[in-house]
Each structure stands twice: as C-alpha cells, then as structure tokens.
DRENPA-3360 file (N, C-alpha, C; in nm, 2 decimals, always signed):
BEGIN
1 = MPNDFVLR = +11.58/+6.86/+12.81/+11.46/+6.93/+12.77/+11.36/+6.93/+12.89 ~ +11.30/+7.04/+12.93/+11.21/+7.04/+13.04/+11.09/+6.95/+13.01 ~ +11.05/+6.87/+13.11/+10.95/+6.77/+13.09/+10.81/+6.82/+13.04 ~ +10.79/+6.95/+13.07/+10.66/+7.00/+13.03/+10.66/+7.07/+12.90 ~ +10.77/+7.06/+12.82/+10.77/+7.11/+12.69/+10.72/+7.00/+12.60 ~ +10.64/+7.03/+12.49/+10.59/+6.94/+12.39/+10.68/+6.95/+12.27 ~ +10.73/+6.84/+12.22/+10.81/+6.83/+12.10/+10.73/+6.76/+11.99 ~ +10.73/+6.81/+11.86/+10.66/+6.75/+11.75/+10.75/+6.75/+11.63;
9 = CLDSGIAN = +10.77/+6.64/+11.57/+10.84/+6.63/+11.44/+10.73/+6.60/+11.33 ~ +10.71/+6.71/+11.25/+10.60/+6.70/+11.15/+10.65/+6.69/+11.00 ~ +10.78/+6.65/+10.99/+10.84/+6.64/+10.85/+10.88/+6.49/+10.84 ~ +10.92/+6.46/+10.72/+10.97/+6.32/+10.69/+11.12/+6.30/+10.69 ~ +11.19/+6.40/+10.74/+11.34/+6.40/+10.74/+11.39/+6.31/+10.85 ~ +11.52/+6.27/+10.83/+11.59/+6.19/+10.93/+11.72/+6.27/+10.96 ~ +11.73/+6.32/+11.08/+11.85/+6.40/+11.12/+11.98/+6.33/+11.09 ~ +12.07/+6.40/+11.03/+12.21/+6.35/+10.99/+12.29/+6.32/+11.12;
17 = STNLFPNN = +12.28/+6.41/+11.22/+12.36/+6.40/+11.34/+12.30/+6.30/+11.44 ~ +12.32/+6.18/+11.41/+12.26/+6.07/+11.50/+12.31/+6.07/+11.64 ~ +12.43/+6.13/+11.66/+12.49/+6.14/+11.79/+12.41/+6.24/+11.88 ~ +12.35/+6.34/+11.81/+12.28/+6.45/+11.88/+12.13/+6.42/+11.88 ~ +12.08/+6.35/+11.78/+11.94/+6.31/+11.76/+11.93/+6.16/+11.74 ~ +11.96/+6.08/+11.84/+11.96/+5.93/+11.82/+11.83/+5.88/+11.77 ~ +11.72/+5.94/+11.82/+11.58/+5.89/+11.78/+11.51/+5.99/+11.69 ~ +11.59/+6.07/+11.61/+11.54/+6.17/+11.52/+11.44/+6.26/+11.60;
25 = EAWAIFTG = +11.49/+6.31/+11.71/+11.41/+6.40/+11.79/+11.38/+6.53/+11.72 ~ +11.27/+6.59/+11.74/+11.24/+6.72/+11.68/+11.34/+6.83/+11.74 ~ +11.36/+6.83/+11.87/+11.45/+6.91/+11.94/+11.52/+6.83/+12.04 ~ +11.65/+6.87/+12.08/+11.73/+6.80/+12.18/+11.81/+6.90/+12.26 ~ +11.86/+6.85/+12.37/+11.95/+6.94/+12.45/+12.09/+6.91/+12.41 ~ +12.17/+7.02/+12.39/+12.31/+7.02/+12.35/+12.39/+7.08/+12.46 ~ +12.50/+7.01/+12.49/+12.60/+7.06/+12.59/+12.72/+7.12/+12.51 ~ +12.76/+7.25/+12.55/+12.86/+7.32/+12.47/+12.99/+7.25/+12.47;
33 = SSNVSPIG = +13.06/+7.28/+12.36/+13.20/+7.23/+12.34/+13.29/+7.34/+12.33 ~ +13.42/+7.32/+12.29/+13.52/+7.42/+12.29/+13.49/+7.52/+12.17 ~ +13.43/+7.47/+12.06/+13.41/+7.55/+11.94/+13.27/+7.61/+11.94 ~ +13.18/+7.56/+12.02/+13.04/+7.62/+12.03/+13.01/+7.63/+12.18 ~ +13.00/+7.75/+12.23/+12.98/+7.76/+12.37/+12.85/+7.84/+12.39 ~ +12.74/+7.76/+12.42/+12.61/+7.83/+12.45/+12.62/+7.92/+12.57 ~ +12.52/+8.01/+12.58/+12.51/+8.09/+12.70/+12.46/+8.00/+12.81 ~ +12.54/+7.98/+12.92/+12.51/+7.88/+13.02/+12.58/+7.75/+12.98;
41 = TQCAISQS = +12.52/+7.64/+13.02/+12.58/+7.51/+13.00/+12.52/+7.43/+12.89 ~ +12.39/+7.46/+12.87/+12.31/+7.38/+12.77/+12.22/+7.47/+12.69 ~ +12.18/+7.42/+12.57/+12.08/+7.49/+12.49/+12.00/+7.39/+12.42 ~ +11.89/+7.43/+12.36/+11.80/+7.35/+12.27/+11.85/+7.36/+12.13 ~ +11.85/+7.24/+12.06/+11.89/+7.24/+11.92/+11.79/+7.16/+11.83 ~ +11.78/+7.20/+11.71/+11.70/+7.13/+11.61/+11.77/+7.13/+11.47 ~ +11.76/+7.02/+11.40/+11.84/+7.00/+11.28/+11.75/+7.00/+11.15 ~ +11.80/+7.06/+11.04/+11.73/+7.06/+10.91/+11.81/+6.99/+10.81;
49 = WFSSGSVA = +11.93/+6.94/+10.84/+12.02/+6.87/+10.75/+11.98/+6.72/+10.76 ~ +11.92/+6.66/+10.66/+11.87/+6.53/+10.67/+11.94/+6.43/+10.58 ~ +11.96/+6.31/+10.64/+12.02/+6.20/+10.55/+11.92/+6.15/+10.45 ~ +11.80/+6.18/+10.47/+11.69/+6.13/+10.39/+11.67/+6.22/+10.26 ~ +11.75/+6.32/+10.25/+11.74/+6.41/+10.13/+11.69/+6.54/+10.17 ~ +11.68/+6.63/+10.07/+11.64/+6.77/+10.09/+11.49/+6.78/+10.11 ~ +11.45/+6.82/+10.23/+11.31/+6.84/+10.27/+11.30/+6.95/+10.37 ~ +11.20/+7.03/+10.37/+11.19/+7.14/+10.46/+11.16/+7.08/+10.60;
57 = ANRWMITP = +11.23/+7.13/+10.70/+11.21/+7.08/+10.84/+11.07/+7.15/+10.89 ~ +11.01/+7.07/+10.98/+10.89/+7.12/+11.04/+10.89/+7.07/+11.18 ~ +10.97/+7.12/+11.27/+11.00/+7.06/+11.40/+10.97/+7.16/+11.51 ~ +10.88/+7.12/+11.60/+10.82/+7.21/+11.70/+10.87/+7.19/+11.84 ~ +10.89/+7.29/+11.91/+10.92/+7.29/+12.06/+10.82/+7.39/+12.12 ~ +10.73/+7.34/+12.20/+10.62/+7.41/+12.25/+10.63/+7.43/+12.40 ~ +10.62/+7.55/+12.46/+10.62/+7.57/+12.60/+10.49/+7.52/+12.66 ~ +10.49/+7.50/+12.80/+10.37/+7.48/+12.87/+10.28/+7.61/+12.87;
65 = AIELGTNV = +10.16/+7.60/+12.92/+10.08/+7.72/+12.93/+10.14/+7.82/+13.02 ~ +10.14/+7.95/+12.97/+10.20/+8.06/+13.05/+10.09/+8.16/+13.07 ~ +10.07/+8.19/+13.20/+9.98/+8.30/+13.24/+10.05/+8.43/+13.24 ~ +10.02/+8.51/+13.14/+10.09/+8.64/+13.13/+10.02/+8.74/+13.23 ~ +10.11/+8.83/+13.28/+10.06/+8.94/+13.36/+10.05/+9.07/+13.27 ~ +10.11/+9.17/+13.32/+10.12/+9.30/+13.25/+10.26/+9.34/+13.23 ~ +10.28/+9.42/+13.12/+10.42/+9.47/+13.09/+10.51/+9.35/+13.06 ~ +10.47/+9.26/+12.97/+10.54/+9.13/+12.96/+10.61/+9.13/+12.82;
73 = YLQWDARA = +10.73/+9.05/+12.82/+10.81/+9.04/+12.70/+10.86/+8.90/+12.69 ~ +10.88/+8.85/+12.57/+10.94/+8.72/+12.54/+11.09/+8.75/+12.51 ~ +11.18/+8.68/+12.57/+11.32/+8.71/+12.54/+11.39/+8.57/+12.52 ~ +11.48/+8.56/+12.43/+11.56/+8.44/+12.41/+11.69/+8.47/+12.34 ~ +11.78/+8.38/+12.34/+11.91/+8.39/+12.27/+11.91/+8.28/+12.16 ~ +11.97/+8.31/+12.04/+11.97/+8.21/+11.93/+12.10/+8.23/+11.85 ~ +12.13/+8.12/+11.78/+12.24/+8.13/+11.68/+12.23/+8.01/+11.59 ~ +12.29/+8.02/+11.47/+12.31/+7.91/+11.38/+12.44/+7.84/+11.42;
81 = YESAYPDG = +12.43/+7.70/+11.42/+12.55/+7.62/+11.46/+12.66/+7.65/+11.37 ~ +12.64/+7.67/+11.24/+12.74/+7.70/+11.14/+12.69/+7.82/+11.06 ~ +12.77/+7.93/+11.06/+12.73/+8.05/+10.98/+12.73/+8.02/+10.83 ~ +12.80/+7.92/+10.78/+12.79/+7.89/+10.64/+12.66/+7.82/+10.60 ~ +12.59/+7.77/+10.70/+12.46/+7.70/+10.68/+12.36/+7.75/+10.79 ~ +12.32/+7.88/+10.77/+12.24/+7.95/+10.87/+12.09/+7.90/+10.87 ~ +12.05/+7.83/+10.97/+11.91/+7.79/+10.98/+11.83/+7.91/+11.02 ~ +11.70/+7.90/+10.97/+11.60/+8.00/+11.01/+11.50/+7.93/+11.10;
89 = YEIKLSTT = +11.40/+8.00/+11.16/+11.30/+7.95/+11.24/+11.19/+8.05/+11.26 ~ +11.08/+8.00/+11.32/+10.97/+8.09/+11.35/+10.93/+8.07/+11.49 ~ +10.86/+8.17/+11.55/+10.80/+8.16/+11.68/+10.66/+8.20/+11.67 ~ +10.57/+8.11/+11.71/+10.43/+8.13/+11.70/+10.36/+8.12/+11.84 ~ +10.24/+8.18/+11.85/+10.17/+8.18/+11.98/+10.03/+8.13/+11.96 ~ +9.98/+8.06/+12.06/+9.84/+8.02/+12.07/+9.78/+8.07/+12.20 ~ +9.66/+8.11/+12.19/+9.58/+8.16/+12.31/+9.48/+8.05/+12.36 ~ +9.48/+7.93/+12.29/+9.38/+7.83/+12.33/+9.44/+7.70/+12.38;
97 = NNNTESFT = +9.53/+7.64/+12.30/+9.58/+7.51/+12.35/+9.71/+7.49/+12.27 ~ +9.78/+7.37/+12.29/+9.90/+7.35/+12.22/+9.89/+7.26/+12.09 ~ +9.77/+7.25/+12.04/+9.75/+7.19/+11.91/+9.82/+7.27/+11.80 ~ +9.89/+7.20/+11.71/+9.96/+7.28/+11.61/+9.88/+7.38/+11.53 ~ +9.76/+7.34/+11.50/+9.67/+7.44/+11.42/+9.63/+7.56/+11.50 ~ +9.65/+7.56/+11.63/+9.60/+7.67/+11.71/+9.70/+7.78/+11.72 ~ +9.82/+7.76/+11.66/+9.92/+7.86/+11.67/+9.91/+7.95/+11.54 ~ +9.82/+8.05/+11.56/+9.78/+8.13/+11.44/+9.85/+8.27/+11.44;
105 = ATLFSTVS = +9.92/+8.30/+11.55/+9.99/+8.43/+11.56/+10.14/+8.41/+11.54 ~ +10.20/+8.47/+11.44/+10.35/+8.46/+11.43/+10.42/+8.58/+11.50 ~ +10.50/+8.55/+11.60/+10.57/+8.65/+11.68/+10.70/+8.69/+11.61 ~ +10.77/+8.60/+11.55/+10.90/+8.62/+11.50/+10.93/+8.52/+11.38 ~ +11.00/+8.56/+11.28/+11.04/+8.48/+11.17/+11.17/+8.53/+11.11 ~ +11.26/+8.43/+11.09/+11.38/+8.47/+11.01/+11.42/+8.35/+10.93 ~ +11.47/+8.38/+10.81/+11.52/+8.27/+10.72/+11.66/+8.23/+10.75 ~ +11.74/+8.31/+10.82/+11.87/+8.27/+10.86/+11.92/+8.35/+10.98;
113 = EVGDWTNH = +11.94/+8.27/+11.09/+11.99/+8.33/+11.21/+12.14/+8.35/+11.19 ~ +12.20/+8.44/+11.26/+12.35/+8.46/+11.25/+12.42/+8.36/+11.32 ~ +12.56/+8.35/+11.30/+12.64/+8.25/+11.36/+12.70/+8.28/+11.50 ~ +12.65/+8.39/+11.56/+12.69/+8.42/+11.69/+12.57/+8.44/+11.78 ~ +12.58/+8.41/+11.91/+12.47/+8.42/+12.00/+12.41/+8.56/+11.99 ~ +12.28/+8.57/+11.96/+12.21/+8.70/+11.95/+12.09/+8.70/+12.04 ~ +12.07/+8.81/+12.11/+11.96/+8.82/+12.20/+11.84/+8.88/+12.13 ~ +11.72/+8.83/+12.15/+11.60/+8.88/+12.09/+11.50/+8.91/+12.20;
121 = VIDLSEYL = +11.42/+9.02/+12.18/+11.31/+9.06/+12.27/+11.19/+9.09/+12.19 ~ +11.07/+9.04/+12.23/+10.94/+9.07/+12.17/+10.84/+9.12/+12.27 ~ +10.77/+9.23/+12.24/+10.67/+9.28/+12.33/+10.54/+9.19/+12.31 ~ +10.49/+9.15/+12.43/+10.37/+9.06/+12.43/+10.25/+9.14/+12.48 ~ +10.25/+9.27/+12.48/+10.15/+9.35/+12.54/+10.01/+9.33/+12.48 ~ +10.01/+9.27/+12.35/+9.88/+9.24/+12.29/+9.81/+9.13/+12.36 ~ +9.88/+9.05/+12.45/+9.83/+8.93/+12.51/+9.83/+8.95/+12.66 ~ +9.82/+9.07/+12.71/+9.82/+9.09/+12.86/+9.71/+9.01/+12.93;
129 = DETVYIAF = +9.75/+8.95/+13.04/+9.65/+8.88/+13.13/+9.59/+8.75/+13.06 ~ +9.65/+8.71/+12.95/+9.60/+8.59/+12.88/+9.69/+8.47/+12.92 ~ +9.64/+8.35/+12.89/+9.72/+8.23/+12.90/+9.76/+8.19/+12.76 ~ +9.89/+8.17/+12.74/+9.93/+8.15/+12.60/+10.03/+8.03/+12.60 ~ +10.05/+7.97/+12.48/+10.15/+7.87/+12.45/+10.24/+7.93/+12.34 ~ +10.37/+7.91/+12.35/+10.47/+7.96/+12.26/+10.54/+7.85/+12.19 ~ +10.55/+7.85/+12.06/+10.62/+7.74/+11.98/+10.74/+7.80/+11.91 ~ +10.85/+7.73/+11.92/+10.97/+7.75/+11.84/+10.98/+7.65/+11.73;
137 = IQNSNDMN = +10.98/+7.69/+11.60/+10.97/+7.60/+11.49/+11.09/+7.60/+11.40 ~ +11.16/+7.49/+11.39/+11.27/+7.48/+11.29/+11.20/+7.45/+11.16 ~ +11.23/+7.54/+11.06/+11.16/+7.53/+10.93/+11.25/+7.55/+10.81 ~ +11.38/+7.52/+10.83/+11.48/+7.54/+10.73/+11.49/+7.42/+10.64 ~ +11.55/+7.43/+10.52/+11.57/+7.32/+10.43/+11.72/+7.30/+10.40 ~ +11.77/+7.19/+10.45/+11.91/+7.14/+10.42/+12.01/+7.25/+10.46 ~ +11.99/+7.30/+10.58/+12.09/+7.38/+10.64/+12.17/+7.30/+10.74 ~ +12.17/+7.33/+10.87/+12.23/+7.24/+10.97/+12.15/+7.24/+11.10;
145 = IIMIDNIK = +12.19/+7.33/+11.20/+12.13/+7.32/+11.33/+12.10/+7.47/+11.38 ~ +11.98/+7.49/+11.43/+11.95/+7.61/+11.50/+11.96/+7.58/+11.65 ~ +12.01/+7.68/+11.72/+12.03/+7.67/+11.87/+11.95/+7.78/+11.94 ~ +11.88/+7.74/+12.04/+11.80/+7.83/+12.12/+11.83/+7.82/+12.27 ~ +11.85/+7.93/+12.34/+11.88/+7.93/+12.48/+11.81/+8.04/+12.56 ~ +11.81/+8.03/+12.69/+11.76/+8.14/+12.78/+11.63/+8.19/+12.74 ~ +11.53/+8.10/+12.72/+11.39/+8.15/+12.69/+11.33/+8.20/+12.82 ~ +11.29/+8.33/+12.82/+11.24/+8.39/+12.93/+11.11/+8.47/+12.90;
153 = IIGTAGVH = +11.02/+8.47/+13.00/+10.90/+8.56/+13.00/+10.93/+8.66/+13.11 ~ +10.95/+8.78/+13.07/+11.00/+8.89/+13.16/+10.88/+8.98/+13.19 ~ +10.86/+9.00/+13.32/+10.74/+9.09/+13.36/+10.63/+9.02/+13.43 ~ +10.64/+8.88/+13.43/+10.54/+8.80/+13.50/+10.62/+8.73/+13.61 ~ +10.62/+8.77/+13.73/+10.70/+8.72/+13.84/+10.66/+8.57/+13.86 ~ +10.76/+8.49/+13.88/+10.73/+8.35/+13.91/+10.71/+8.26/+13.79 ~ +10.71/+8.30/+13.67/+10.69/+8.22/+13.56/+10.83/+8.17/+13.51 ~ +10.85/+8.04/+13.51/+10.97/+7.97/+13.47/+10.94/+7.88/+13.36;
161 = IGIDNVVS = +10.98/+7.90/+13.24/+10.95/+7.81/+13.13/+11.06/+7.73/+13.07 ~ +11.17/+7.73/+13.14/+11.28/+7.64/+13.11/+11.39/+7.69/+13.03 ~ +11.49/+7.60/+13.02/+11.62/+7.62/+12.94/+11.69/+7.75/+13.00 ~ +11.74/+7.73/+13.12/+11.82/+7.83/+13.19/+11.74/+7.96/+13.21 ~ +11.61/+7.95/+13.25/+11.53/+8.06/+13.26/+11.53/+8.12/+13.40 ~ +11.54/+8.26/+13.40/+11.52/+8.33/+13.53/+11.43/+8.45/+13.50 ~ +11.33/+8.47/+13.58/+11.23/+8.58/+13.56/+11.23/+8.66/+13.68 ~ +11.24/+8.79/+13.67/+11.24/+8.88/+13.79/+11.21/+9.02/+13.74;
169 = ENNVSIYP = +11.18/+9.10/+13.84/+11.16/+9.25/+13.82/+11.27/+9.32/+13.90 ~ +11.32/+9.42/+13.85/+11.43/+9.50/+13.92/+11.38/+9.64/+13.95 ~ +11.44/+9.70/+14.05/+11.40/+9.84/+14.08/+11.48/+9.93/+13.99 ~ +11.42/+9.98/+13.89/+11.48/+10.06/+13.78/+11.40/+10.18/+13.76 ~ +11.46/+10.30/+13.75/+11.38/+10.42/+13.71/+11.43/+10.46/+13.57 ~ +11.34/+10.48/+13.48/+11.37/+10.52/+13.34/+11.29/+10.65/+13.31 ~ +11.36/+10.75/+13.27/+11.29/+10.88/+13.24/+11.37/+10.97/+13.15 ~ +11.31/+11.06/+13.07/+11.16/+11.06/+13.05/+11.12/+10.95/+12.96;
177 = NPSNGLVH = +11.00/+10.91/+12.96/+10.95/+10.81/+12.87/+10.80/+10.84/+12.84 ~ +10.77/+10.89/+12.72/+10.85/+10.90/+12.60/+10.96/+11.01/+12.62 ~ +11.06/+11.01/+12.53/+11.17/+11.10/+12.54/+11.19/+11.17/+12.40 ~ +11.24/+11.29/+12.41/+11.27/+11.36/+12.28/+11.41/+11.33/+12.23 ~ +11.48/+11.24/+12.30/+11.62/+11.20/+12.26/+11.70/+11.14/+12.37 ~ +11.72/+11.21/+12.48/+11.81/+11.16/+12.59/+11.72/+11.08/+12.69 ~ +11.77/+10.96/+12.72/+11.70/+10.88/+12.82/+11.79/+10.85/+12.94 ~ +11.74/+10.85/+13.06/+11.82/+10.83/+13.18/+11.77/+10.70/+13.24;
185 = VLVSENSV = +11.86/+10.61/+13.28/+11.83/+10.48/+13.34/+11.90/+10.48/+13.48 ~ +11.82/+10.48/+13.59/+11.88/+10.49/+13.72/+11.86/+10.35/+13.78 ~ +11.97/+10.29/+13.83/+11.97/+10.15/+13.89/+12.00/+10.15/+14.03 ~ +11.94/+10.06/+14.11/+11.95/+10.06/+14.25/+12.07/+9.97/+14.30 ~ +12.12/+9.89/+14.21/+12.24/+9.81/+14.25/+12.32/+9.78/+14.12 ~ +12.44/+9.72/+14.14/+12.53/+9.70/+14.03/+12.45/+9.62/+13.92 ~ +12.45/+9.67/+13.80/+12.37/+9.61/+13.69/+12.44/+9.62/+13.56 ~ +12.40/+9.54/+13.46/+12.43/+9.55/+13.32/+12.31/+9.60/+13.25;
193 = VKVIDLTG = +12.32/+9.71/+13.18/+12.21/+9.78/+13.11/+12.24/+9.77/+12.96 ~ +12.14/+9.71/+12.89/+12.15/+9.70/+12.75/+12.04/+9.77/+12.68 ~ +12.07/+9.84/+12.57/+11.97/+9.90/+12.48/+11.95/+9.81/+12.36 ~ +11.83/+9.77/+12.34/+11.80/+9.67/+12.23/+11.69/+9.73/+12.14 ~ +11.71/+9.71/+12.01/+11.61/+9.76/+11.91/+11.50/+9.65/+11.89 ~ +11.40/+9.68/+11.81/+11.29/+9.59/+11.79/+11.32/+9.46/+11.72 ~ +11.44/+9.45/+11.66/+11.48/+9.33/+11.59/+11.56/+9.24/+11.69 ~ +11.58/+9.29/+11.81/+11.66/+9.22/+11.91/+11.81/+9.25/+11.91;
201 = KILETHNA = +11.85/+9.34/+11.82/+11.99/+9.37/+11.82/+12.03/+9.46/+11.94 ~ +12.14/+9.42/+12.00/+12.19/+9.50/+12.12/+12.27/+9.62/+12.06 ~ +12.22/+9.74/+12.09/+12.28/+9.86/+12.04/+12.39/+9.92/+12.14 ~ +12.36/+9.91/+12.27/+12.46/+9.96/+12.37/+12.46/+9.86/+12.49 ~ +12.57/+9.85/+12.55/+12.59/+9.78/+12.68/+12.66/+9.86/+12.78 ~ +12.61/+9.88/+12.90/+12.67/+9.96/+13.00/+12.68/+9.88/+13.13 ~ +12.79/+9.89/+13.20/+12.81/+9.84/+13.33/+12.79/+9.95/+13.43 ~ +12.68/+9.94/+13.51/+12.64/+10.05/+13.60/+12.65/+10.01/+13.75;
209 = VAGSEVNF = +12.71/+10.09/+13.83/+12.73/+10.06/+13.97/+12.60/+10.11/+14.04 ~ +12.58/+10.05/+14.16/+12.46/+10.08/+14.24/+12.44/+10.23/+14.26 ~ +12.32/+10.28/+14.23/+12.29/+10.42/+14.25/+12.33/+10.51/+14.14 ~ +12.39/+10.46/+14.03/+12.44/+10.54/+13.92/+12.33/+10.55/+13.81 ~ +12.36/+10.63/+13.72/+12.27/+10.66/+13.61/+12.33/+10.64/+13.47 ~ +12.27/+10.57/+13.39/+12.31/+10.55/+13.25/+12.23/+10.64/+13.16 ~ +12.30/+10.71/+13.07/+12.23/+10.80/+12.98/+12.26/+10.75/+12.84 ~ +12.16/+10.75/+12.75/+12.18/+10.72/+12.61/+12.09/+10.79/+12.52;
217 = TQSAGMYF = +12.13/+10.80/+12.40/+12.04/+10.87/+12.29/+12.04/+10.77/+12.17 ~ +11.92/+10.77/+12.11/+11.90/+10.69/+11.99/+11.81/+10.77/+11.90 ~ +11.80/+10.73/+11.77/+11.70/+10.79/+11.68/+11.56/+10.76/+11.72 ~ +11.46/+10.83/+11.67/+11.32/+10.81/+11.70/+11.28/+10.67/+11.68 ~ +11.20/+10.61/+11.77/+11.15/+10.47/+11.76/+11.13/+10.42/+11.90 ~ +11.10/+10.29/+11.90/+11.08/+10.21/+12.03/+11.19/+10.12/+12.05 ~ +11.23/+10.11/+12.18/+11.35/+10.04/+12.22/+11.32/+9.96/+12.35 ~ +11.40/+9.86/+12.38/+11.39/+9.78/+12.50/+11.51/+9.81/+12.59;
225 = IQVENSNG = +11.49/+9.84/+12.72/+11.60/+9.85/+12.81/+11.61/+9.72/+12.89 ~ +11.71/+9.65/+12.88/+11.72/+9.52/+12.96/+11.82/+9.55/+13.07 ~ +11.78/+9.52/+13.20/+11.86/+9.54/+13.31/+11.88/+9.40/+13.38 ~ +12.01/+9.37/+13.40/+12.05/+9.24/+13.46/+12.13/+9.27/+13.59 ~ +12.09/+9.21/+13.70/+12.16/+9.22/+13.82/+12.14/+9.10/+13.91 ~ +12.17/+9.10/+14.04/+12.16/+8.99/+14.12/+12.02/+8.94/+14.15 ~ +11.92/+9.03/+14.12/+11.78/+9.00/+14.13/+11.72/+8.93/+14.01 ~ +11.80/+8.93/+13.90/+11.75/+8.87/+13.78/+11.75/+8.97/+13.66;
233 = TSVHKVVI = +11.65/+8.96/+13.58/+11.65/+9.04/+13.46/+11.51/+9.10/+13.44 ~ +11.51/+9.23/+13.40/+11.39/+9.30/+13.37/+11.40/+9.37/+13.23 ~ +11.29/+9.39/+13.16/+11.30/+9.46/+13.03/+11.19/+9.57/+13.04 ~ +11.23/+9.68/+12.99/+11.14/+9.80/+12.99/+11.13/+9.86/+12.85 ~ +11.01/+9.90/+12.81/+10.99/+9.96/+12.68/+11.01/+10.11/+12.69 ~ +11.08/+10.17/+12.60/+11.11/+10.31/+12.59/+11.07/+10.36/+12.45 ~ +11.01/+10.48/+12.44/+10.98/+10.54/+12.32/+11.05/+10.67/+12.30 ~ +11.13/+10.69/+12.19/+11.19/+10.81/+12.16/+11.12/+10.88/+12.04;
241 = E = +11.08/+11.00/+12.06/+11.00/+11.07/+11.96/+11.08/+11.16/+11.88;
% end
C-alpha cells in the first residue's frame, strides 16, 4: 500500500481471512495467484466477510491530496474476488481534507461488482483546478473481498496516486466531436483504443498501428475514448448527438 494512502476501519468486524488481513487491516495489498490474476502484479483488497458475525463493512482507503488540472478523469479497475459473493463499494470525494465527514460527494456506487476485472472511468470536470481527496469504501455486508487496481488520474500530467499508476497524455486526434454518429480516432503511434460508456463498460477495443485511424459508431450519448501506448494512457470525452 502506498505510504501516503490513509486507511480507516470504521466498523466492528474482524476479517475472516487472517492470512490476508493479519491485523484486521481496512485494506491490504494482495499478490495474484493462479486463480485470481490482478492486472499487474498486485492490487488493493478489502474484506466484508467477518468472523465476528454479520455487520456492514465500513473500510476506507483514501488517496493523498491530488491537484487536478483540466480535462481530468478518474480511472480504475475492480472485481469481486468471488462472483458468488459480489462485494460492492463506493467512491467519494472531498475538496477540503481527508476527514471522513468531509467526503460529501459520491462519485460512484455499486452494490455488487462483477467477478471479472472491469475498467471504470469517471469525468471529474466538475472539480477542475481543485485539490481533492478520493476515498474507496468497502461497504458490503457478509460478502467476501473487493479488489481495486490501477487507480489513475488521467489528464493531470505528473500525478501519481499509487497502485500501478501511470499518468500521461498522448497525441491523439478525435473528430468530429460532437458527432452525429461516426467518430474518427487518429493515433500517432501503435496504440490500443477502447470505447467506454459512462458506466465504465468497455464497448469496443481496437489495436491501431502508428498513423492509422479507428472509426466507430454508437448510439447518442457521451463516451470515453481511452488510448494506451508507450507514452502511457489518456482518456478523451466524446459526445454523439
């Protein structure tokens, strides 16, 4: 766990998996095994299955202060350890400090994450040029483990908030935007281009060679275009009318 993350256990539960949470930690670092392979080598985990009985988890993992720039997005990967016991979680934001009561804005909430690694993206344009704290909160009752990986703030160069994080901007041309249906994505080097909806679901994935163009169509709405290459990862908002 990055040293500048703040962890808080605000429930009375005792984690069942003492090998993973020997001191009943709110969150811990998990190294992948043959049956569960996180994206990368490690991920953050938190448990809601307690030996002390059924009680709702309330376990916080809080980032250090992040100075947002412009055109910024929060991105992360998540999965439930067991699909039969799908943990949920919330993500909240504070614009003042990392005190629990200061997290008044809810960015994301689900009662049950899926059992496969899922990429999520959230637009943070409401908080442009502000300093923020972001909290990941395990809040399930008697499920098992939620897993979080690859937490990124994209669009603010140089911000590294931990857990296999890389932040960068790429040379990408996207047009027209807004579009009446067809969108063109021109990349300057070999890239993986993903089309993501507002729920974080990946709708399309394209492998594009340098100088090529990816074209896609979707129904009316707002989408994120994620471009990954040797420079890192960038996310771009697209509107289809």
